[in-house]
C-alpha positions in Angstrom: -37.4 14.0 12.6 -37.4 17.2 10.6 -34.9 18.1 7.9 -33.8 20.9 10.2 -32.9 18.4 12.9 -30.8 16.5 10.5 -28.9 19.7 9.5 -28.3 20.4 13.2 -27.0 16.9 14.0 -24.8 17.0 10.9 -23.3 20.4 12.0 -22.7 19.0 15.5 -21.2 15.6 14.8 -21.0 15.2 11.0 -17.9 14.9 9.0 -15.1 12.3 8.8 -13.8 12.6 12.3 -16.3 13.8 14.9 -18.1 10.5 15.7 -14.8 8.7 15.8 -13.4 11.3 18.2 -16.5 11.1 20.4 -16.3 7.3 20.4 -12.8 7.3 21.7 -13.6 10.1 24.3 -16.5 8.0 25.5 -14.2 5.0 25.9 -11.5 6.8 27.9 -9.1 7.7 25.2 -9.6 11.4 26.0 -6.2 13.1 25.8 -5.0 14.8 22.7 -1.9 12.6 22.3 -3.9 9.5 22.8 -6.6 10.6 20.3 -3.9 11.4 17.8 -2.4 7.9 18.3 -5.7 5.9 18.1 -7.1 7.8 15.1 -3.9 7.3 13.2 -4.2 9.2 10.0 -5.6 12.5 11.4 -3.4 15.5 11.4 -2.9 17.5 14.6 -4.5 20.5 13.0 -7.6 18.6 12.0 -7.9 16.9 15.4 -7.5 20.3 17.2 -10.1 21.9 14.9 -12.6 19.1 15.5 -12.1 19.2 19.3 -12.5 23.0 19.2 -15.8 22.6 17.2 -17.1 19.9 19.5 -16.2 22.1 22.5 -17.7 25.3 21.1 -20.9 23.5 20.2 -21.2 22.4 23.8 -20.8 18.6 23.2 -17.5 18.2 25.1 -15.6 20.1 27.7 -11.9 20.3 28.5 -10.6 19.4 32.0 -7.2 21.1 32.4 -5.3 19.2 35.1 -2.0 20.9 34.6 -1.3 24.0 32.5 2.5 23.9 32.6 4.4 22.0 29.9 3.7 19.2 29.4 0.0 20.2 29.9 -2.4 17.6 31.0 -5.8 18.1 29.4 -8.7 15.6 29.3 -11.8 15.9 27.1 -15.2 14.7 28.3 -18.7 14.5 26.9 -21.0 16.8 28.8 -23.2 14.9 31.2 -26.3 16.4 29.7 -25.5 14.6 26.4 -25.9 11.1 27.6 -28.5 10.6 24.8 -25.7 11.3 22.3 -23.5 8.7 24.0 -26.4 6.2 23.7 -26.9 7.1 20.1 -23.3 6.5 19.2 -23.3 3.2 21.1 -26.4 2.2 19.1 -24.8 3.2 15.8 -21.8 1.0 16.7 -24.1 -2.0 17.4 -25.9 -1.4 14.1 -22.7 -1.2 12.2 -21.4 -4.3 13.8 -24.5 -6.3 12.9 -24.6 -4.8 9.4 -20.9 -5.8 8.8 -21.6 -9.3 10.1 -24.6 -9.6 7.8 -22.7 -8.3 4.8 -19.8 -10.7 5.5 -22.2 -13.6 5.7 -23.8 -12.6 2.3 -20.3 -12.3 0.7 -19.3 -15.7 1.9 -22.5 -17.2 0.5 -21.7 -16.0 -3.0 
């Protein structure tokens, strides 16, 4: 992987919130109000900005079911980015194993 590729992936999904947002979208928590609730300490402005960036970068798309108030909008990962979904799932598995190993080492001390 070239340094340029790392710059691009960081631009696309880097930062504090984007991978967490994508994780929840992948797992069906794909409405703004639900994302706000499950992410907890994210402001509406930051959530909106991150969703807009993911959308403008072509990672997700918006499905508008109802425009009138209250609007019903779902966010989805674009089908052509199944590799990104797989990568996020692999990162989750890695993190789970890493945390288990670290917890084992801490209990041995």
